[in-house]
C-alpha positions as CSV (number, residue, x, y, z in Angstrom):
1,X,136.4,89.9,87.8
2,X,138.3,90.9,91.0
3,X,140.6,88.6,92.7
4,X,139.7,87.5,96.2
5,X,141.6,86.3,99.1
6,X,141.3,84.1,102.0
7,X,142.2,85.6,105.3
8,X,144.8,83.1,106.0
9,X,146.7,84.0,102.9
10,X,146.3,87.8,103.4
11,X,149.0,87.8,106.1
12,X,151.4,86.1,103.9
13,X,150.9,88.4,100.9
14,X,152.6,91.8,100.5
15,X,153.7,94.0,97.6
16,X,157.4,94.2,96.8
17,X,157.7,97.9,96.9
18,X,155.9,101.0,97.9
19,X,155.0,102.9,94.7
20,X,153.5,106.1,93.7
21,X,152.8,107.4,90.2
22,X,155.2,110.4,90.5
23,X,158.1,108.3,91.7
24,X,157.6,105.7,88.8
25,X,157.4,108.7,86.3
26,X,160.7,110.2,87.5
27,X,162.4,106.7,87.4
28,X,161.2,106.4,83.9
29,X,162.4,109.9,82.9
30,X,165.8,108.9,84.4
31,X,165.9,105.8,82.3
32,X,165.8,103.5,85.3
33,X,163.5,101.3,83.6
34,X,163.8,98.4,86.1
35,X,162.5,100.6,88.9
36,X,159.9,102.3,86.7
37,X,158.5,99.0,85.6
38,X,158.3,97.7,89.1
39,X,156.5,100.7,90.3
40,X,154.1,100.9,87.5
41,X,153.2,97.2,87.9
42,X,152.6,97.8,91.6
43,X,150.1,100.5,90.6
44,X,148.1,98.2,88.2
45,X,146.2,96.4,90.9
46,X,144.6,99.7,92.0
47,X,143.4,100.4,88.6
48,X,146.0,103.0,87.5
49,X,145.3,103.8,83.9
50,X,148.6,105.9,83.4
51,X,150.7,103.1,84.8
52,X,149.0,100.5,82.5
53,X,149.4,103.0,79.5
54,X,153.2,103.5,80.4
55,X,153.8,99.8,80.8
56,X,152.3,99.5,77.2
57,X,154.7,102.1,75.8
58,X,157.7,100.5,77.6
59,X,156.8,97.1,76.2
60,X,156.3,98.6,72.7
61,X,159.6,100.5,72.8
62,X,161.6,97.7,74.4
63,X,162.7,99.8,77.4
64,X,164.4,97.7,79.9
65,X,163.2,94.5,78.2
66,X,162.9,93.0,74.6
67,X,160.2,94.7,72.6
68,X,156.8,92.6,73.1
69,X,154.1,93.9,70.9
70,X,151.4,91.5,72.2
71,X,152.1,92.4,75.9
72,X,152.2,96.2,74.8
73,X,148.7,95.7,73.3
74,X,147.6,93.9,76.5
75,X,148.6,96.9,78.6
76,X,147.1,99.4,76.3
77,X,143.8,97.4,76.1
78,X,143.7,97.5,80.0
79,X,144.5,101.3,80.0
80,X,141.6,101.8,77.6
81,X,139.2,99.8,79.9
82,X,140.4,101.9,82.8
83,X,139.5,105.1,80.8
84,X,142.9,106.4,79.6
85,X,142.0,108.8,76.9
86,X,145.0,108.1,74.6
87,X,145.2,104.4,74.7
88,X,142.6,103.4,72.2
89,X,144.3,105.3,69.2
90,X,147.6,103.5,69.8
91,X,145.9,100.2,70.6
92,X,144.1,100.2,67.2
93,X,147.2,101.2,65.3
94,X,149.2,98.4,67.1
95,X,146.6,95.5,66.6
96,X,145.5,96.3,63.0
97,X,147.6,93.6,61.3
98,X,147.3,90.9,64.1
99,X,146.7,87.4,63.1
100,X,144.2,85.3,64.7
101,X,146.7,83.5,66.9
102,X,148.0,87.0,68.2
103,X,144.5,88.1,69.0
104,X,143.8,85.0,70.9
105,X,147.2,85.6,72.8
106,X,146.4,89.2,73.3
107,X,143.0,88.2,75.0
108,X,144.8,85.7,77.3
109,X,147.3,88.2,78.5
110,X,144.5,90.9,78.9
111,X,142.5,88.5,80.9
112,X,145.5,87.9,83.2
113,X,145.9,91.6,83.7
114,X,142.2,92.0,84.5
115,X,142.5,89.3,87.2
116,X,145.3,91.2,88.8
117,X,142.9,94.2,89.6
118,X,142.4,94.1,93.4
119,X,140.2,97.1,93.9
120,X,136.4,98.0,92.5
121,X,135.9,100.9,90.3
122,X,134.6,103.8,92.3
123,X,132.6,106.5,90.5
124,X,133.5,110.0,91.6
125,X,129.9,111.0,92.2
126,X,129.1,107.5,93.8
127,X,129.4,108.8,97.5
128,X,126.2,108.0,99.3
129,X,128.2,105.3,101.1
130,X,130.3,108.1,102.6
131,X,127.7,108.9,105.2
132,X,128.4,111.7,107.3
133,X,126.5,110.2,110.1
134,X,127.0,106.9,111.9
135,X,126.4,103.8,109.8
136,X,125.0,101.6,112.4
137,X,121.4,100.3,112.4
138,X,119.6,100.2,115.6
139,X,116.4,98.3,116.9
140,X,113.1,99.9,115.8
141,X,111.9,102.4,118.5
142,X,115.6,102.8,119.9
143,X,117.6,106.0,119.7
144,X,121.3,106.8,119.8
145,X,122.3,109.4,122.5
146,X,124.7,111.7,120.8
147,X,126.8,114.5,122.3
148,X,127.8,117.4,119.9
149,X,131.5,118.0,119.9
150,X,132.6,121.4,121.4
151,X,134.0,123.9,118.9
152,X,137.7,124.6,119.7
153,X,137.8,128.3,120.8
154,X,140.8,129.2,118.4
155,X,139.0,127.6,115.5
156,X,135.9,129.5,116.3
157,X,137.8,132.8,116.6
158,X,139.4,132.3,113.2
159,X,136.2,131.2,111.5
160,X,137.8,127.8,110.5
161,X,135.6,124.9,109.3
162,X,136.8,121.4,109.2
163,X,136.0,117.8,109.7
164,X,137.1,114.6,111.5
165,X,136.3,111.1,110.2
166,X,136.3,108.5,113.0
167,X,136.0,104.6,113.2
168,X,135.3,102.9,116.5
169,X,134.0,99.8,118.3
170,X,130.6,99.8,119.9
171,X,130.5,97.5,122.8
172,X,127.7,95.3,123.8
173,X,126.5,97.9,126.4
174,X,126.3,100.4,123.7
175,X,129.3,102.4,124.8
176,X,131.9,103.8,122.2
177,X,135.3,102.3,122.5
178,X,138.8,102.5,120.8
179,X,137.9,105.4,118.6
180,X,140.4,106.1,115.8
181,X,140.8,109.1,113.6
182,X,140.7,108.1,110.0
183,X,141.3,111.7,108.5
184,X,140.9,115.1,109.7
185,X,141.5,118.6,108.4
186,X,142.9,120.8,109.3
187,X,145.1,118.1,110.8
188,X,144.7,117.8,114.5
189,X,142.5,120.9,115.2
190,X,139.3,119.2,115.7
191,X,140.6,115.7,116.7
192,X,140.4,116.0,120.4
193,X,137.0,117.6,120.6
194,X,135.5,115.0,118.2
195,X,137.0,112.0,120.1
196,X,135.7,113.4,123.4
197,X,132.4,113.7,122.1
198,X,132.1,110.4,120.4
199,X,133.3,108.6,123.6
200,X,130.2,109.9,125.3
201,X,127.6,108.5,122.8
202,X,125.5,105.7,123.6
203,X,123.9,103.2,121.3
204,X,121.2,100.6,122.3
205,X,122.9,97.5,123.8
206,X,123.2,94.5,121.4
207,X,124.3,90.9,121.9
208,X,127.5,91.5,119.9
209,X,130.2,94.2,119.5
210,X,130.0,96.2,116.3
211,X,132.3,98.5,114.3
212,X,131.0,101.9,113.1
213,X,132.1,105.0,111.4
214,X,131.1,108.7,111.6
215,X,132.1,112.1,110.2
216,X,132.0,115.0,112.4
217,X,131.6,118.3,110.5
218,X,132.7,121.6,112.2
219,X,131.0,124.8,110.8
220,X,130.2,128.3,112.0
221,X,127.8,130.6,110.1
222,X,130.8,133.0,110.3
223,X,133.2,130.5,108.6
224,X,135.5,131.6,105.9
225,X,137.2,129.8,103.1
226,X,140.1,132.4,102.7
227,X,142.6,130.1,104.5
228,X,141.9,127.1,102.4
229,X,142.0,129.2,99.1
230,X,145.3,130.7,100.2
231,X,146.7,127.2,101.0
232,X,145.6,126.0,97.5
233,X,147.2,129.1,95.8
234,X,150.4,129.2,97.8
235,X,151.3,125.7,97.3
236,X,149.9,125.4,93.7
237,X,147.9,122.4,94.7
238,X,145.6,122.4,91.6
239,X,148.5,122.9,89.2
240,X,150.6,120.1,90.8
241,X,147.5,117.8,91.2
242,X,147.0,118.1,87.5
243,X,150.6,116.6,87.0
244,X,149.5,113.5,89.0
245,X,151.4,114.5,92.2
246,X,149.6,112.3,94.8
247,X,150.4,114.4,97.8
248,X,149.1,117.6,96.1
249,X,146.1,115.7,94.9
250,X,145.3,114.4,98.5
251,X,145.9,118.0,99.9
252,X,143.6,119.5,97.4
253,X,141.0,116.9,98.1
254,X,141.0,117.8,101.8
255,X,141.0,121.7,101.2
256,X,137.9,121.4,98.7
257,X,136.1,119.3,101.3
258,X,136.8,121.7,104.0
259,X,135.5,124.6,101.7
260,X,132.4,122.5,100.8
261,X,131.6,122.2,104.6
262,X,131.8,125.9,104.9
263,X,129.3,126.5,101.9
264,X,127.0,123.9,103.6
265,X,126.2,122.3,100.3
266,X,126.6,118.9,98.8
267,X,128.9,119.0,95.8
268,X,128.9,116.9,92.8
269,X,130.9,117.1,89.7
270,X,129.5,117.6,86.1
271,X,131.4,116.5,83.1
272,X,129.8,119.2,81.1
273,X,131.4,121.9,82.9
274,X,134.6,123.4,81.5
275,X,137.5,122.3,83.6
276,X,139.3,125.0,85.5
277,X,143.2,124.8,85.3
278,X,144.3,127.6,87.6
279,X,141.4,128.8,89.8
280,X,138.8,127.5,92.4
281,X,135.2,128.0,91.5
282,X,133.3,130.9,93.1
283,X,130.7,128.4,94.1
284,X,132.8,127.7,97.3
285,X,132.2,131.2,98.2
286,X,128.3,130.5,98.6
287,X,126.8,130.0,102.0
288,X,123.6,127.8,102.0
289,X,121.3,126.6,104.8
290,X,120.3,123.2,105.5
291,X,116.6,123.0,105.7
292,X,114.8,121.1,108.5
293,X,111.7,119.1,107.5
294,X,108.9,117.8,109.6
295,X,106.9,115.8,107.1
296,X,109.0,113.1,105.8
297,X,109.8,110.8,108.9
298,X,112.6,108.8,107.5
299,X,116.2,107.8,108.3
300,X,119.0,107.7,105.9
301,X,120.5,109.3,102.9
302,X,119.0,110.1,99.5
303,X,119.7,112.4,96.6
304,X,116.3,113.8,95.5
305,X,114.9,116.1,93.0
306,X,112.2,118.5,94.2
307,X,109.5,120.1,91.9
308,X,108.6,123.7,92.1
309,X,105.4,122.5,94.0
310,X,107.6,121.0,96.7
311,X,107.1,117.5,95.8
312,X,109.9,114.9,95.6
313,X,109.5,113.9,91.9
314,X,112.7,111.7,91.7
315,X,115.1,109.8,93.9
316,X,118.3,109.9,92.1
317,X,120.1,107.7,94.4
318,X,119.5,106.4,98.1
319,X,121.0,104.3,101.0
320,X,118.1,101.9,100.7
321,X,115.3,101.0,98.4
322,X,112.8,101.2,101.3
323,X,113.8,104.9,101.8
324,X,113.4,105.7,98.1
325,X,110.0,104.1,98.0
326,X,109.0,106.0,101.1
327,X,109.7,109.6,100.0
328,X,109.0,109.4,96.4
329,X,106.0,111.6,95.6
330,X,106.1,113.1,99.2
331,X,105.7,116.8,99.7
332,X,108.4,118.6,101.7
333,X,108.0,121.9,103.4
334,X,106.6,124.7,101.2
335,X,109.8,127.0,101.6
336,X,112.2,124.5,99.7
337,X,112.9,125.8,96.2
338,X,112.8,123.3,93.2
339,X,116.1,121.6,92.7
340,X,118.4,118.7,93.8
341,X,118.9,118.0,97.5
342,X,120.6,115.5,99.7
343,X,118.1,114.2,102.2
344,X,119.8,113.1,105.4
345,X,118.7,112.3,108.8
346,X,120.0,110.8,112.0
347,X,116.4,109.7,113.0
348,X,112.9,110.2,111.6
349,X,112.5,113.3,113.9
350,X,115.7,115.0,112.5
351,X,115.3,115.3,108.7
352,X,117.3,117.8,106.8
353,X,117.5,118.8,103.2
354,X,121.1,120.1,102.0
355,X,121.2,121.9,98.5
356,X,123.4,120.1,95.9
357,X,125.6,122.2,93.7
358,X,127.7,121.1,90.7
359,X,131.3,122.0,90.0
360,X,133.8,121.0,87.3
361,X,135.6,117.4,87.9
362,X,138.9,119.3,88.8
363,X,137.0,121.3,91.6
364,X,135.7,118.3,93.2
365,X,137.1,116.9,96.4
366,X,136.1,113.4,95.8
367,X,137.7,113.3,92.4
368,X,141.0,114.1,93.8
369,X,140.6,111.7,96.6
370,X,140.3,108.9,94.1
371,X,143.2,110.1,91.9
372,X,145.4,110.3,95.0
373,X,144.5,106.8,96.0
374,X,145.0,105.3,92.4
375,X,148.4,107.1,92.3
376,X,149.6,105.5,95.5
377,X,148.7,107.9,98.4
378,X,148.4,105.5,101.4
379,X,146.0,108.0,103.4
380,X,143.6,108.4,100.4
381,X,143.5,104.6,100.1
382,X,142.6,104.3,103.8
383,X,139.8,106.6,103.5
384,X,138.4,104.7,100.5
385,X,138.9,101.6,102.6
386,X,136.2,102.9,104.9
387,X,133.5,102.5,102.3
388,X,134.8,99.9,99.9
389,X,136.1,96.4,101.3
390,X,138.3,95.9,98.1
391,X,140.4,98.9,99.2
392,X,140.5,97.6,102.7
393,X,141.7,94.1,101.5
394,X,144.3,95.7,99.3
395,X,145.8,97.5,102.3
396,X,145.6,94.2,104.4
397,X,147.4,92.5,101.7
398,X,150.1,95.2,102.1
399,X,150.2,94.4,105.7
400,X,149.1,98.0,106.6
401,X,148.9,97.7,110.4
402,X,145.9,100.1,110.7
403,X,144.0,98.2,108.1
404,X,145.0,94.8,109.6
405,X,143.6,96.0,113.1
406,X,140.2,97.3,111.7
407,X,139.8,94.4,109.3
408,X,140.4,92.1,112.2
409,X,137.9,94.0,114.2
410,X,135.2,93.4,111.3
411,X,136.0,90.0,111.0
412,X,135.7,89.3,114.8
413,X,132.3,91.1,115.0
414,X,131.2,88.9,111.9
415,X,131.7,85.7,114.0
416,X,135.3,85.0,112.5
417,X,136.9,85.5,115.9
418,X,140.1,83.6,115.4
419,X,140.9,85.2,112.2
420,X,140.0,88.6,113.7
421,X,142.3,88.1,116.5
422,X,145.1,86.9,114.3
423,X,144.9,90.1,112.3
424,X,144.9,92.2,115.4
425,X,148.0,90.4,116.6
426,X,149.6,91.1,113.2
427,X,148.9,94.8,113.8
428,X,150.3,94.7,117.3
429,X,153.4,93.0,115.9
430,X,154.0,96.3,113.9
431,X,153.4,98.5,116.9
432,X,149.9,99.8,116.1
433,X,149.1,100.3,119.6
434,X,145.4,101.1,119.3
435,X,145.0,97.3,118.2
436,X,145.3,96.4,122.0
437,X,142.4,98.7,122.9
438,X,140.4,97.3,120.0
439,X,141.1,93.8,121.3
440,X,139.9,94.7,124.7
441,X,136.8,96.2,123.5
442,X,135.8,93.2,121.4
443,X,136.6,90.9,124.3
444,X,134.5,92.8,127.0
């Protein structure tokens, strides 16, 4: 069970030290056991299985503390639950001779460690919540007026693809205000264009303000993945990512996502595929087409399986049960090949099917994003916070100013106005300037 917080206590809660797995491992290798233990423990709330395993070894070996076999077993049991591959062998060896009293104490300590977990488990392929279109519902019959961003001339000339993820406030009048860049790659290249476009979007007016997110993908038919491949090779991002270096893991995640946009396919990972240790899959050299569909008339996201007769024979996952029920058994356009597709639409008149391709886990952007977040990379954690409130609450508990501001905005729009303003003021106190624009947008 995850620990929950009251908003009033969140502002009083902070973690003692910034930690990442690489720094913790270096401290341990240098026999700075106090620092290593502190950093490993700081990573436990975000479900870091390596940290749990290392703490188990430290307790067993008496590194920086007296040997504690029961505590070692508790850490190893948690590491096993968090899917550490080596934890179970040592755990069984350690607990083989435990008396009933020791087993009971082990369970008590393990439960305490479970209660310290602050974030939900996120599956690597569980990404339908990462909607690349805005996630705001609108009244039936209403439409959102969108302006496409302008492709920066230099990026177009060089054939560079990329993306910008934004979060923003929608005023009561439907205007977009206080837009904030969550992530972009290449960094800064498409930000200005995306912000300028989103500020011209118009939503149907509502009695209350809202907070929304969107991802703008930039892609030309002439795009090339050579630059992203060169960055991965030059900086040895794959090799470093495999050593649990969070910065490399995050950069690799961004580069792979950039390459996926150029292929114009939705990528998933498959555990059955052999893991590549030193090269990037040739799948990223493919260029596929999104297929417009005029027969379905739905809105949302769904992963579907289409038969060789053009019928949706299975809905593997969807953004709503209603969507799944509506499309199952429907026939799509005749030129669609059998296979898996991501069905996505801004509105019922603009439905597209995007092919789904499978790659090994280590070639999958989402996998490395999760690893970077668990290993202490703040930007990766902030991206996950857009889709999973447990990560947002974790960052709020760490007094992250950007998280304080946007969680405050969400609290305000949910009717908790005083709590929302308190959080925004806390962000302003840390000089997060955009918090002032967010406040003004909420109060208009």
